[in-house]
PDB file of N, CA, C and O in Angstrom:
ATOM      1  N   MET A   1       8.388  48.016-113.066  1.00  0.00           N
ATOM      2  CA  MET A   1       7.344  47.764-112.054  1.00  0.00           C
ATOM      3  C   MET A   1       6.253  48.799-112.209  1.00  0.00           C
ATOM      4  O   MET A   1       6.523  50.000-112.204  1.00  0.00           O
ATOM      5  N   ALA A   2       5.028  48.343-112.347  1.00  0.00           N
ATOM      6  CA  ALA A   2       3.901  49.256-112.484  1.00  0.00           C
ATOM      7  C   ALA A   2       3.415  49.709-111.124  1.00  0.00           C
ATOM      8  O   ALA A   2       3.368  48.943-110.161  1.00  0.00           O
ATOM      9  N   LEU A   3       3.048  51.004-111.079  1.00  0.00           N
ATOM     10  CA  LEU A   3       2.480  51.574-109.862  1.00  0.00           C
ATOM     11  C   LEU A   3       0.923  51.489-109.969  1.00  0.00           C
ATOM     12  O   LEU A   3       0.353  51.719-111.036  1.00  0.00           O
ATOM     13  N   TYR A   4       0.275  51.160-108.859  1.00  0.00           N
ATOM     14  CA  TYR A   4      -1.177  51.083-108.891  1.00  0.00           C
ATOM     15  C   TYR A   4      -1.781  52.102-107.976  1.00  0.00           C
ATOM     16  O   TYR A   4      -1.276  52.370-106.886  1.00  0.00           O
ATOM     17  N   ASN A   5      -2.879  52.669-108.436  1.00  0.00           N
ATOM     18  CA  ASN A   5      -3.670  53.520-107.621  1.00  0.00           C
ATOM     19  C   ASN A   5      -5.085  52.906-107.622  1.00  0.00           C
ATOM     20  O   ASN A   5      -5.972  53.321-108.368  1.00  0.00           O
ATOM     21  N   PRO A   6      -5.247  51.893-106.743  1.00  0.00           N
ATOM     22  CA  PRO A   6      -6.501  51.092-106.733  1.00  0.00           C
ATOM     23  C   PRO A   6      -7.710  52.025-106.458  1.00  0.00           C
ATOM     24  O   PRO A   6      -7.653  52.973-105.675  1.00  0.00           O
ATOM     25  N   LYS A   7      -8.781  51.683-107.151  1.00  0.00           N
ATOM     26  CA  LYS A   7      -9.987  52.454-107.048  1.00  0.00           C
ATOM     27  C   LYS A   7     -11.122  51.469-106.556  1.00  0.00           C
ATOM     28  O   LYS A   7     -11.203  50.338-107.034  1.00  0.00           O
ATOM     29  N   GLU A   8     -11.942  51.899-105.648  1.00  0.00           N
ATOM     30  CA  GLU A   8     -13.046  51.075-105.149  1.00  0.00           C
ATOM     31  C   GLU A   8     -13.937  50.680-106.283  1.00  0.00           C
ATOM     32  O   GLU A   8     -14.242  51.494-107.155  1.00  0.00           O
ATOM     33  N   GLY A   9     -14.372  49.412-106.284  1.00  0.00           N
ATOM     34  CA  GLY A   9     -15.224  48.866-107.270  1.00  0.00           C
ATOM     35  C   GLY A   9     -14.508  48.264-108.466  1.00  0.00           C
ATOM     36  O   GLY A   9     -15.118  47.543-109.256  1.00  0.00           O
ATOM     37  N   GLU A  10     -13.229  48.549-108.608  1.00  0.00           N
ATOM     38  CA  GLU A  10     -12.438  47.971-109.718  1.00  0.00           C
ATOM     39  C   GLU A  10     -11.812  46.627-109.299  1.00  0.00           C
ATOM     40  O   GLU A  10     -11.639  46.378-108.106  1.00  0.00           O
ATOM     41  N   GLU A  11     -11.486  45.796-110.230  1.00  0.00           N
ATOM     42  CA  GLU A  11     -10.861  44.512-109.984  1.00  0.00           C
ATOM     43  C   GLU A  11      -9.450  44.494-110.460  1.00  0.00           C
ATOM     44  O   GLU A  11      -9.138  45.045-111.515  1.00  0.00           O
ATOM     45  N   TYR A  12      -8.551  43.843-109.667  1.00  0.00           N
ATOM     46  CA  TYR A  12      -7.166  43.797-110.009  1.00  0.00           C
ATOM     47  C   TYR A  12      -6.647  42.374-109.753  1.00  0.00           C
ATOM     48  O   TYR A  12      -7.072  41.722-108.800  1.00  0.00           O
ATOM     49  N   ASP A  13      -5.720  41.891-110.613  1.00  0.00           N
ATOM     50  CA  ASP A  13      -5.031  40.651-110.378  1.00  0.00           C
ATOM     51  C   ASP A  13      -3.987  40.887-109.305  1.00  0.00           C
ATOM     52  O   ASP A  13      -3.112  41.742-109.444  1.00  0.00           O
ATOM     53  N   ALA A  14      -4.091  40.116-108.232  1.00  0.00           N
ATOM     54  CA  ALA A  14      -3.120  40.298-107.153  1.00  0.00           C
ATOM     55  C   ALA A  14      -2.945  38.978-106.386  1.00  0.00           C
ATOM     56  O   ALA A  14      -3.778  38.076-106.480  1.00  0.00           O
ATOM     57  N   GLU A  15      -1.863  38.888-105.641  1.00  0.00           N
ATOM     58  CA  GLU A  15      -1.572  37.721-104.793  1.00  0.00           C
ATOM     59  C   GLU A  15      -1.425  38.231-103.430  1.00  0.00           C
ATOM     60  O   GLU A  15      -0.701  39.206-103.232  1.00  0.00           O
ATOM     61  N   LEU A  16      -2.102  37.609-102.394  1.00  0.00           N
ATOM     62  CA  LEU A  16      -1.988  38.003-101.039  1.00  0.00           C
ATOM     63  C   LEU A  16      -1.185  36.951-100.275  1.00  0.00           C
ATOM     64  O   LEU A  16      -1.442  35.750-100.353  1.00  0.00           O
ATOM     65  N   THR A  17      -0.222  37.450 -99.551  1.00  0.00           N
ATOM     66  CA  THR A  17       0.598  36.594 -98.672  1.00  0.00           C
ATOM     67  C   THR A  17       0.705  37.214 -97.294  1.00  0.00           C
ATOM     68  O   THR A  17       0.409  38.393 -97.099  1.00  0.00           O
ATOM     69  N   PHE A  18       1.142  36.382 -96.320  1.00  0.00           N
ATOM     70  CA  PHE A  18       1.312  36.956 -95.015  1.00  0.00           C
ATOM     71  C   PHE A  18       2.642  36.589 -94.405  1.00  0.00           C
ATOM     72  O   PHE A  18       3.306  35.638 -94.818  1.00  0.00           O
ATOM     73  N   TYR A  19       3.006  37.367 -93.418  1.00  0.00           N
ATOM     74  CA  TYR A  19       4.262  37.209 -92.725  1.00  0.00           C
ATOM     75  C   TYR A  19       4.082  37.190 -91.233  1.00  0.00           C
ATOM     76  O   TYR A  19       3.151  37.811 -90.721  1.00  0.00           O
ATOM     77  N   MET A  20       4.921  36.513 -90.535  1.00  0.00           N
ATOM     78  CA  MET A  20       4.857  36.467 -89.079  1.00  0.00           C
ATOM     79  C   MET A  20       6.231  36.859 -88.546  1.00  0.00           C
ATOM     80  O   MET A  20       7.250  36.511 -89.142  1.00  0.00           O
ATOM     81  N   PHE A  21       6.266  37.579 -87.432  1.00  0.00           N
ATOM     82  CA  PHE A  21       7.495  38.028 -86.841  1.00  0.00           C
ATOM     83  C   PHE A  21       7.709  37.346 -85.498  1.00  0.00           C
ATOM     84  O   PHE A  21       8.729  37.575 -84.849  1.00  0.00           O
ATOM     85  N   GLY A  22       6.791  36.532 -85.082  1.00  0.00           N
ATOM     86  CA  GLY A  22       6.865  35.781 -83.838  1.00  0.00           C
ATOM     87  C   GLY A  22       6.330  34.408 -84.021  1.00  0.00           C
ATOM     88  O   GLY A  22       6.548  33.781 -85.058  1.00  0.00           O
ATOM     89  N   ASP A  23       5.614  33.914 -83.008  1.00  0.00           N
ATOM     90  CA  ASP A  23       4.971  32.638 -83.093  1.00  0.00           C
ATOM     91  C   ASP A  23       3.740  32.684 -83.992  1.00  0.00           C
ATOM     92  O   ASP A  23       3.045  33.697 -84.057  1.00  0.00           O
ATOM     93  N   PHE A  24       3.476  31.562 -84.695  1.00  0.00           N
ATOM     94  CA  PHE A  24       2.291  31.451 -85.526  1.00  0.00           C
ATOM     95  C   PHE A  24       1.446  30.347 -84.965  1.00  0.00           C
ATOM     96  O   PHE A  24       1.930  29.238 -84.735  1.00  0.00           O
ATOM     97  N   LYS A  25       0.179  30.640 -84.739  1.00  0.00           N
ATOM     98  CA  LYS A  25      -0.750  29.660 -84.182  1.00  0.00           C
ATOM     99  C   LYS A  25      -2.000  29.594 -85.042  1.00  0.00           C
ATOM    100  O   LYS A  25      -2.757  30.563 -85.086  1.00  0.00           O
ATOM    101  N   LEU A  26      -2.237  28.503 -85.714  1.00  0.00           N
ATOM    102  CA  LEU A  26      -3.372  28.275 -86.519  1.00  0.00           C
ATOM    103  C   LEU A  26      -4.334  27.371 -85.728  1.00  0.00           C
ATOM    104  O   LEU A  26      -3.873  26.341 -85.235  1.00  0.00           O
ATOM    105  N   GLN A  27      -5.587  27.664 -85.575  1.00  0.00           N
ATOM    106  CA  GLN A  27      -6.499  26.788 -84.868  1.00  0.00           C
ATOM    107  C   GLN A  27      -7.823  26.635 -85.578  1.00  0.00           C
ATOM    108  O   GLN A  27      -8.161  27.440 -86.445  1.00  0.00           O
ATOM    109  N   LEU A  28      -8.566  25.629 -85.226  1.00  0.00           N
ATOM    110  CA  LEU A  28      -9.866  25.443 -85.783  1.00  0.00           C
ATOM    111  C   LEU A  28     -10.791  26.598 -85.411  1.00  0.00           C
ATOM    112  O   LEU A  28     -10.776  27.076 -84.277  1.00  0.00           O
ATOM    113  N   ALA A  29     -11.587  27.037 -86.364  1.00  0.00           N
ATOM    114  CA  ALA A  29     -12.520  28.116 -86.115  1.00  0.00           C
ATOM    115  C   ALA A  29     -13.788  27.538 -85.486  1.00  0.00           C
ATOM    116  O   ALA A  29     -14.147  26.383 -85.717  1.00  0.00           O
ATOM    117  N   THR A  30     -14.471  28.395 -84.663  1.00  0.00           N
ATOM    118  CA  THR A  30     -15.681  27.954 -84.046  1.00  0.00           C
ATOM    119  C   THR A  30     -16.876  28.024 -84.985  1.00  0.00           C
ATOM    120  O   THR A  30     -17.879  27.348 -84.757  1.00  0.00           O
ATOM    121  N   ASN A  31     -16.782  28.846 -86.056  1.00  0.00           N
ATOM    122  CA  ASN A  31     -17.811  28.991 -87.042  1.00  0.00           C
ATOM    123  C   ASN A  31     -17.280  28.756 -88.413  1.00  0.00           C
ATOM    124  O   ASN A  31     -16.111  29.029 -88.686  1.00  0.00           O
ATOM    125  N   GLU A  32     -18.149  28.233 -89.322  1.00  0.00           N
ATOM    126  CA  GLU A  32     -17.778  28.047 -90.692  1.00  0.00           C
ATOM    127  C   GLU A  32     -18.090  29.359 -91.469  1.00  0.00           C
ATOM    128  O   GLU A  32     -19.166  29.511 -92.047  1.00  0.00           O
ATOM    129  N   ARG A  33     -17.154  30.256 -91.462  1.00  0.00           N
ATOM    130  CA  ARG A  33     -17.330  31.548 -92.090  1.00  0.00           C
ATOM    131  C   ARG A  33     -16.058  32.076 -92.720  1.00  0.00           C
ATOM    132  O   ARG A  33     -14.978  31.531 -92.492  1.00  0.00           O
ATOM    133  N   TYR A  34     -16.176  33.149 -93.522  1.00  0.00           N
ATOM    134  CA  TYR A  34     -15.045  33.831 -94.093  1.00  0.00           C
ATOM    135  C   TYR A  34     -14.988  35.228 -93.500  1.00  0.00           C
ATOM    136  O   TYR A  34     -15.964  35.975 -93.575  1.00  0.00           O
ATOM    137  N   ASP A  35     -13.841  35.591 -92.906  1.00  0.00           N
ATOM    138  CA  ASP A  35     -13.751  36.908 -92.264  1.00  0.00           C
ATOM    139  C   ASP A  35     -12.331  37.387 -92.257  1.00  0.00           C
ATOM    140  O   ASP A  35     -11.412  36.592 -92.060  1.00  0.00           O
ATOM    141  N   ILE A  36     -12.127  38.653 -92.464  1.00  0.00           N
ATOM    142  CA  ILE A  36     -10.847  39.262 -92.298  1.00  0.00           C
ATOM    143  C   ILE A  36     -11.053  40.571 -91.562  1.00  0.00           C
ATOM    144  O   ILE A  36     -11.838  41.413 -91.997  1.00  0.00           O
ATOM    145  N   THR A  37     -10.342  40.752 -90.431  1.00  0.00           N
ATOM    146  CA  THR A  37     -10.539  41.921 -89.575  1.00  0.00           C
ATOM    147  C   THR A  37      -9.190  42.585 -89.328  1.00  0.00           C
ATOM    148  O   THR A  37      -8.234  41.954 -88.878  1.00  0.00           O
ATOM    149  N   HIS A  38      -9.144  43.885 -89.637  1.00  0.00           N
ATOM    150  CA  HIS A  38      -7.939  44.668 -89.360  1.00  0.00           C
ATOM    151  C   HIS A  38      -7.808  44.822 -87.839  1.00  0.00           C
ATOM    152  O   HIS A  38      -8.765  45.208 -87.167  1.00  0.00           O
ATOM    153  N   ILE A  39      -6.621  44.519 -87.300  1.00  0.00           N
ATOM    154  CA  ILE A  39      -6.343  44.675 -85.889  1.00  0.00           C
ATOM    155  C   ILE A  39      -5.683  46.013 -85.622  1.00  0.00           C
ATOM    156  O   ILE A  39      -6.257  46.867 -84.946  1.00  0.00           O
ATOM    157  N   GLU A  40      -4.462  46.204 -86.155  1.00  0.00           N
ATOM    158  CA  GLU A  40      -3.760  47.438 -86.082  1.00  0.00           C
ATOM    159  C   GLU A  40      -2.557  47.403 -87.070  1.00  0.00           C
ATOM    160  O   GLU A  40      -2.062  46.331 -87.419  1.00  0.00           O
ATOM    161  N   ASN A  41      -2.120  48.565 -87.493  1.00  0.00           N
ATOM    162  CA  ASN A  41      -0.975  48.658 -88.432  1.00  0.00           C
ATOM    163  C   ASN A  41      -1.220  47.710 -89.599  1.00  0.00           C
ATOM    164  O   ASN A  41      -2.167  47.878 -90.366  1.00  0.00           O
ATOM    165  N   TYR A  42      -0.342  46.703 -89.719  1.00  0.00           N
ATOM    166  CA  TYR A  42      -0.450  45.756 -90.856  1.00  0.00           C
ATOM    167  C   TYR A  42      -1.020  44.398 -90.412  1.00  0.00           C
ATOM    168  O   TYR A  42      -1.047  43.457 -91.205  1.00  0.00           O
ATOM    169  N   SER A  43      -1.463  44.291 -89.191  1.00  0.00           N
ATOM    170  CA  SER A  43      -1.872  42.974 -88.644  1.00  0.00           C
ATOM    171  C   SER A  43      -3.425  42.767 -88.796  1.00  0.00           C
ATOM    172  O   SER A  43      -4.222  43.701 -88.704  1.00  0.00           O
ATOM    173  N   TYR A  44      -3.760  41.552 -89.021  1.00  0.00           N
ATOM    174  CA  TYR A  44      -5.154  41.129 -89.294  1.00  0.00           C
ATOM    175  C   TYR A  44      -5.430  39.806 -88.588  1.00  0.00           C
ATOM    176  O   TYR A  44      -4.533  38.997 -88.353  1.00  0.00           O
ATOM    177  N   ALA A  45      -6.701  39.619 -88.260  1.00  0.00           N
ATOM    178  CA  ALA A  45      -7.239  38.287 -87.826  1.00  0.00           C
ATOM    179  C   ALA A  45      -8.016  37.782 -88.996  1.00  0.00           C
ATOM    180  O   ALA A  45      -8.841  38.506 -89.554  1.00  0.00           O
ATOM    181  N   ILE A  46      -7.768  36.531 -89.391  1.00  0.00           N
ATOM    182  CA  ILE A  46      -8.511  35.928 -90.519  1.00  0.00           C
ATOM    183  C   ILE A  46      -9.168  34.653 -90.056  1.00  0.00           C
ATOM    184  O   ILE A  46      -8.680  33.944 -89.175  1.00  0.00           O
ATOM    185  N   THR A  47     -10.304  34.388 -90.691  1.00  0.00           N
ATOM    186  CA  THR A  47     -11.037  33.083 -90.522  1.00  0.00           C
ATOM    187  C   THR A  47     -11.461  32.631 -91.878  1.00  0.00           C
ATOM    188  O   THR A  47     -12.017  33.421 -92.641  1.00  0.00           O
ATOM    189  N   GLY A  48     -11.223  31.402 -92.208  1.00  0.00           N
ATOM    190  CA  GLY A  48     -11.626  30.885 -93.523  1.00  0.00           C
ATOM    191  C   GLY A  48     -11.338  29.396 -93.619  1.00  0.00           C
ATOM    192  O   GLY A  48     -10.999  28.740 -92.634  1.00  0.00           O
ATOM    193  N   LYS A  49     -11.481  28.884 -94.830  1.00  0.00           N
ATOM    194  CA  LYS A  49     -11.316  27.431 -95.091  1.00  0.00           C
ATOM    195  C   LYS A  49      -9.902  27.211 -95.660  1.00  0.00           C
ATOM    196  O   LYS A  49      -9.483  27.827 -96.639  1.00  0.00           O
ATOM    197  N   MET A  50      -9.228  26.330 -95.010  1.00  0.00           N
ATOM    198  CA  MET A  50      -7.887  25.911 -95.524  1.00  0.00           C
ATOM    199  C   MET A  50      -8.090  24.994 -96.737  1.00  0.00           C
ATOM    200  O   MET A  50      -8.576  23.868 -96.635  1.00  0.00           O
ATOM    201  N   ILE A  51      -7.683  25.552 -97.903  1.00  0.00           N
ATOM    202  CA  ILE A  51      -7.940  24.806 -99.157  1.00  0.00           C
ATOM    203  C   ILE A  51      -6.781  23.954 -99.676  1.00  0.00           C
ATOM    204  O   ILE A  51      -6.982  23.056-100.493  1.00  0.00           O
ATOM    205  N   ASP A  52      -5.585  24.239 -99.204  1.00  0.00           N
ATOM    206  CA  ASP A  52      -4.452  23.334 -99.455  1.00  0.00           C
ATOM    207  C   ASP A  52      -3.417  23.653 -98.382  1.00  0.00           C
ATOM    208  O   ASP A  52      -3.659  24.455 -97.480  1.00  0.00           O
ATOM    209  N   SER A  53      -2.258  23.004 -98.501  1.00  0.00           N
ATOM    210  CA  SER A  53      -1.244  23.129 -97.439  1.00  0.00           C
ATOM    211  C   SER A  53      -0.545  24.479 -97.374  1.00  0.00           C
ATOM    212  O   SER A  53       0.315  24.707 -96.524  1.00  0.00           O
ATOM    213  N   GLU A  54      -0.941  25.405 -98.318  1.00  0.00           N
ATOM    214  CA  GLU A  54      -0.323  26.747 -98.275  1.00  0.00           C
ATOM    215  C   GLU A  54      -1.334  27.904 -98.462  1.00  0.00           C
ATOM    216  O   GLU A  54      -0.947  29.061 -98.625  1.00  0.00           O
ATOM    217  N   THR A  55      -2.647  27.556 -98.433  1.00  0.00           N
ATOM    218  CA  THR A  55      -3.622  28.578 -98.757  1.00  0.00           C
ATOM    219  C   THR A  55      -4.897  28.477 -97.838  1.00  0.00           C
ATOM    220  O   THR A  55      -5.429  27.403 -97.556  1.00  0.00           O
ATOM    221  N   ILE A  56      -5.319  29.676 -97.412  1.00  0.00           N
ATOM    222  CA  ILE A  56      -6.596  29.797 -96.672  1.00  0.00           C
ATOM    223  C   ILE A  56      -7.481  30.723 -97.528  1.00  0.00           C
ATOM    224  O   ILE A  56      -7.048  31.796 -97.948  1.00  0.00           O
ATOM    225  N   ALA A  57      -8.730  30.285 -97.778  1.00  0.00           N
ATOM    226  CA  ALA A  57      -9.692  31.098 -98.486  1.00  0.00           C
ATOM    227  C   ALA A  57     -10.498  31.936 -97.460  1.00  0.00           C
ATOM    228  O   ALA A  57     -11.096  31.375 -96.542  1.00  0.00           O
ATOM    229  N   VAL A  58     -10.510  33.239 -97.613  1.00  0.00           N
ATOM    230  CA  VAL A  58     -11.262  34.079 -96.735  1.00  0.00           C
ATOM    231  C   VAL A  58     -12.278  34.926 -97.537  1.00  0.00           C
ATOM    232  O   VAL A  58     -12.671  36.015 -97.118  1.00  0.00           O
ATOM    233  N   GLY A  59     -12.680  34.394 -98.686  1.00  0.00           N
ATOM    234  CA  GLY A  59     -13.447  35.125 -99.681  1.00  0.00           C
ATOM    235  C   GLY A  59     -12.548  35.346-100.902  1.00  0.00           C
ATOM    236  O   GLY A  59     -13.012  35.602-102.013  1.00  0.00           O
ATOM    237  N   PHE A  60     -11.280  35.238-100.652  1.00  0.00           N
ATOM    238  CA  PHE A  60     -10.181  35.296-101.697  1.00  0.00           C
ATOM    239  C   PHE A  60      -9.053  34.525-101.022  1.00  0.00           C
ATOM    240  O   PHE A  60      -8.985  34.454 -99.795  1.00  0.00           O
ATOM    241  N   PRO A  61      -8.149  33.934-101.851  1.00  0.00           N
ATOM    242  CA  PRO A  61      -7.062  33.110-101.310  1.00  0.00           C
ATOM    243  C   PRO A  61      -5.887  33.913-100.704  1.00  0.00           C
ATOM    244  O   PRO A  61      -5.427  34.896-101.283  1.00  0.00           O
ATOM    245  N   ILE A  62      -5.434  33.479 -99.562  1.00  0.00           N
ATOM    246  CA  ILE A  62      -4.213  34.049 -98.950  1.00  0.00           C
ATOM    247  C   ILE A  62      -3.207  32.868 -98.716  1.00  0.00           C
ATOM    248  O   ILE A  62      -3.526  31.866 -98.075  1.00  0.00           O
ATOM    249  N   SER A  63      -2.002  33.048 -99.267  1.00  0.00           N
ATOM    250  CA  SER A  63      -1.036  31.999 -99.195  1.00  0.00           C
ATOM    251  C   SER A  63       0.189  32.302 -98.336  1.00  0.00           C
ATOM    252  O   SER A  63       0.579  33.463 -98.210  1.00  0.00           O
ATOM    253  N   SER A  64       0.786  31.299 -97.756  1.00  0.00           N
ATOM    254  CA  SER A  64       2.004  31.440 -97.013  1.00  0.00           C
ATOM    255  C   SER A  64       2.578  30.082 -96.737  1.00  0.00           C
ATOM    256  O   SER A  64       1.868  29.090 -96.570  1.00  0.00           O
ATOM    257  N   GLU A  65       3.939  30.072 -96.693  1.00  0.00           N
ATOM    258  CA  GLU A  65       4.657  28.815 -96.311  1.00  0.00           C
ATOM    259  C   GLU A  65       4.465  28.540 -94.819  1.00  0.00           C
ATOM    260  O   GLU A  65       4.775  27.431 -94.387  1.00  0.00           O
ATOM    261  N   TRP A  66       3.970  29.484 -94.001  1.00  0.00           N
ATOM    262  CA  TRP A  66       3.714  29.276 -92.602  1.00  0.00           C
ATOM    263  C   TRP A  66       2.626  28.218 -92.388  1.00  0.00           C
ATOM    264  O   TRP A  66       2.510  27.667 -91.294  1.00  0.00           O
ATOM    265  N   LEU A  67       1.843  27.937 -93.404  1.00  0.00           N
ATOM    266  CA  LEU A  67       0.696  26.983 -93.283  1.00  0.00           C
ATOM    267  C   LEU A  67       1.154  25.547 -93.470  1.00  0.00           C
ATOM    268  O   LEU A  67       0.400  24.636 -93.130  1.00  0.00           O
ATOM    269  N   ALA A  68       2.326  25.299 -93.980  1.00  0.00           N
ATOM    270  CA  ALA A  68       2.788  23.949 -94.342  1.00  0.00           C
ATOM    271  C   ALA A  68       2.696  22.936 -93.198  1.00  0.00           C
ATOM    272  O   ALA A  68       2.411  21.760 -93.424  1.00  0.00           O
ATOM    273  N   ASP A  69       2.941  23.403 -91.962  1.00  0.00           N
ATOM    274  CA  ASP A  69       2.876  22.449 -90.804  1.00  0.00           C
ATOM    275  C   ASP A  69       1.425  22.117 -90.417  1.00  0.00           C
ATOM    276  O   ASP A  69       1.197  21.282 -89.542  1.00  0.00           O
ATOM    277  N   TYR A  70       0.468  22.753 -91.050  1.00  0.00           N
ATOM    278  CA  TYR A  70      -0.947  22.518 -90.668  1.00  0.00           C
ATOM    279  C   TYR A  70      -1.725  21.837 -91.803  1.00  0.00           C
ATOM    280  O   TYR A  70      -2.941  21.991 -91.913  1.00  0.00           O
ATOM    281  N   SER A  71      -1.007  21.085 -92.638  1.00  0.00           N
ATOM    282  CA  SER A  71      -1.716  20.443 -93.782  1.00  0.00           C
ATOM    283  C   SER A  71      -2.807  19.483 -93.331  1.00  0.00           C
ATOM    284  O   SER A  71      -3.726  19.195 -94.097  1.00  0.00           O
ATOM    285  N   TYR A  72      -2.722  18.986 -92.107  1.00  0.00           N
ATOM    286  CA  TYR A  72      -3.766  18.063 -91.545  1.00  0.00           C
ATOM    287  C   TYR A  72      -5.123  18.853 -91.393  1.00  0.00           C
ATOM    288  O   TYR A  72      -6.163  18.225 -91.197  1.00  0.00           O
ATOM    289  N   LEU A  73      -5.117  20.166 -91.478  1.00  0.00           N
ATOM    290  CA  LEU A  73      -6.356  20.977 -91.368  1.00  0.00           C
ATOM    291  C   LEU A  73      -6.983  21.301 -92.715  1.00  0.00           C
ATOM    292  O   LEU A  73      -8.006  21.986 -92.747  1.00  0.00           O
ATOM    293  N   VAL A  74      -6.435  20.853 -93.804  1.00  0.00           N
ATOM    294  CA  VAL A  74      -6.972  21.133 -95.133  1.00  0.00           C
ATOM    295  C   VAL A  74      -8.451  20.605 -95.159  1.00  0.00           C
ATOM    296  O   VAL A  74      -8.763  19.474 -94.785  1.00  0.00           O
ATOM    297  N   GLY A  75      -9.314  21.532 -95.633  1.00  0.00           N
ATOM    298  CA  GLY A  75     -10.725  21.244 -95.726  1.00  0.00           C
ATOM    299  C   GLY A  75     -11.495  21.775 -94.466  1.00  0.00           C
ATOM    300  O   GLY A  75     -12.726  21.763 -94.437  1.00  0.00           O
ATOM    301  N   GLN A  76     -10.769  22.220 -93.475  1.00  0.00           N
ATOM    302  CA  GLN A  76     -11.421  22.715 -92.227  1.00  0.00           C
ATOM    303  C   GLN A  76     -11.405  24.241 -92.197  1.00  0.00           C
ATOM    304  O   GLN A  76     -10.588  24.887 -92.853  1.00  0.00           O
ATOM    305  N   TYR A  77     -12.332  24.799 -91.418  1.00  0.00           N
ATOM    306  CA  TYR A  77     -12.328  26.241 -91.179  1.00  0.00           C
ATOM    307  C   TYR A  77     -11.328  26.540 -90.067  1.00  0.00           C
ATOM    308  O   TYR A  77     -11.341  25.891 -89.021  1.00  0.00           O
ATOM    309  N   VAL A  78     -10.484  27.499 -90.293  1.00  0.00           N
ATOM    310  CA  VAL A  78      -9.398  27.832 -89.339  1.00  0.00           C
ATOM    311  C   VAL A  78      -9.386  29.343 -89.075  1.00  0.00           C
ATOM    312  O   VAL A  78     -10.001  30.136 -89.789  1.00  0.00           O
ATOM    313  N   THR A  79      -8.671  29.688 -88.039  1.00  0.00           N
ATOM    314  CA  THR A  79      -8.528  31.115 -87.714  1.00  0.00           C
ATOM    315  C   THR A  79      -7.123  31.365 -87.159  1.00  0.00           C
ATOM    316  O   THR A  79      -6.528  30.478 -86.547  1.00  0.00           O
ATOM    317  N   CYS A  80      -6.598  32.568 -87.375  1.00  0.00           N
ATOM    318  CA  CYS A  80      -5.332  32.948 -86.859  1.00  0.00           C
ATOM    319  C   CYS A  80      -5.100  34.456 -86.967  1.00  0.00           C
ATOM    320  O   CYS A  80      -5.845  35.158 -87.651  1.00  0.00           O
ATOM    321  N   LYS A  81      -4.097  34.930 -86.310  1.00  0.00           N
ATOM    322  CA  LYS A  81      -3.661  36.312 -86.378  1.00  0.00           C
ATOM    323  C   LYS A  81      -2.405  36.423 -87.244  1.00  0.00           C
ATOM    324  O   LYS A  81      -1.454  35.658 -87.090  1.00  0.00           O
ATOM    325  N   LEU A  82      -2.429  37.380 -88.145  1.00  0.00           N
ATOM    326  CA  LEU A  82      -1.270  37.613 -89.032  1.00  0.00           C
ATOM    327  C   LEU A  82      -0.570  38.913 -88.630  1.00  0.00           C
ATOM    328  O   LEU A  82      -1.227  39.920 -88.367  1.00  0.00           O
ATOM    329  N   ASP A  83       0.729  38.889 -88.585  1.00  0.00           N
ATOM    330  CA  ASP A  83       1.506  40.056 -88.265  1.00  0.00           C
ATOM    331  C   ASP A  83       1.536  41.064 -89.375  1.00  0.00           C
ATOM    332  O   ASP A  83       1.560  42.269 -89.124  1.00  0.00           O
ATOM    333  N   ARG A  84       1.536  40.580 -90.635  1.00  0.00           N
ATOM    334  CA  ARG A  84       1.547  41.473 -91.774  1.00  0.00           C
ATOM    335  C   ARG A  84       0.883  40.781 -92.964  1.00  0.00           C
ATOM    336  O   ARG A  84       1.168  39.627 -93.286  1.00  0.00           O
ATOM    337  N   LEU A  85       0.013  41.512 -93.584  1.00  0.00           N
ATOM    338  CA  LEU A  85      -0.648  41.025 -94.812  1.00  0.00           C
ATOM    339  C   LEU A  85      -0.179  41.903 -95.981  1.00  0.00           C
ATOM    340  O   LEU A  85      -0.242  43.132 -95.948  1.00  0.00           O
ATOM    341  N   GLU A  86       0.297  41.191 -97.022  1.00  0.00           N
ATOM    342  CA  GLU A  86       0.898  41.957 -98.116  1.00  0.00           C
ATOM    343  C   GLU A  86       0.154  41.630 -99.403  1.00  0.00           C
ATOM    344  O   GLU A  86      -0.216  40.482 -99.649  1.00  0.00           O
ATOM    345  N   VAL A  87      -0.054  42.636-100.201  1.00  0.00           N
ATOM    346  CA  VAL A  87      -0.686  42.496-101.520  1.00  0.00           C
ATOM    347  C   VAL A  87       0.386  42.755-102.611  1.00  0.00           C
ATOM    348  O   VAL A  87       1.075  43.775-102.595  1.00  0.00           O
ATOM    349  N   ASN A  88       0.500  41.800-103.551  1.00  0.00           N
ATOM    350  CA  ASN A  88       1.363  41.987-104.656  1.00  0.00           C
ATOM    351  C   ASN A  88       0.504  41.999-105.930  1.00  0.00           C
ATOM    352  O   ASN A  88      -0.119  40.992-106.264  1.00  0.00           O
ATOM    353  N   PHE A  89       0.471  43.103-106.620  1.00  0.00           N
ATOM    354  CA  PHE A  89      -0.290  43.197-107.917  1.00  0.00           C
ATOM    355  C   PHE A  89       0.481  42.442-108.982  1.00  0.00           C
ATOM    356  O   PHE A  89       1.701  42.563-109.095  1.00  0.00           O
ATOM    357  N   LEU A  90      -0.248  41.665-109.758  1.00  0.00           N
ATOM    358  CA  LEU A  90       0.375  40.860-110.812  1.00  0.00           C
ATOM    359  C   LEU A  90       0.362  41.596-112.138  1.00  0.00           C
ATOM    360  O   LEU A  90       0.844  41.070-113.141  1.00  0.00           O
TER     361      LEU A  90
END
């Protein structure tokens, strides 16, 4: 396993996923925009376009199996709070 020391301005191949430790609520966004906002610790609020039944684009794709129940929102702008956002370097 390679260790990374990311540097600002550099590009890296990575996969972003999220985890929930309680209830997950995905809802339609009031604006068509891409946004990711740090809340505290590892939690974030995200807004973006649901591009398939497992992925939301927020300027880059974030995937999770938690999205599967919301496949009827594919193509719509959505928003939700994530308990933990994880980056896996490829």
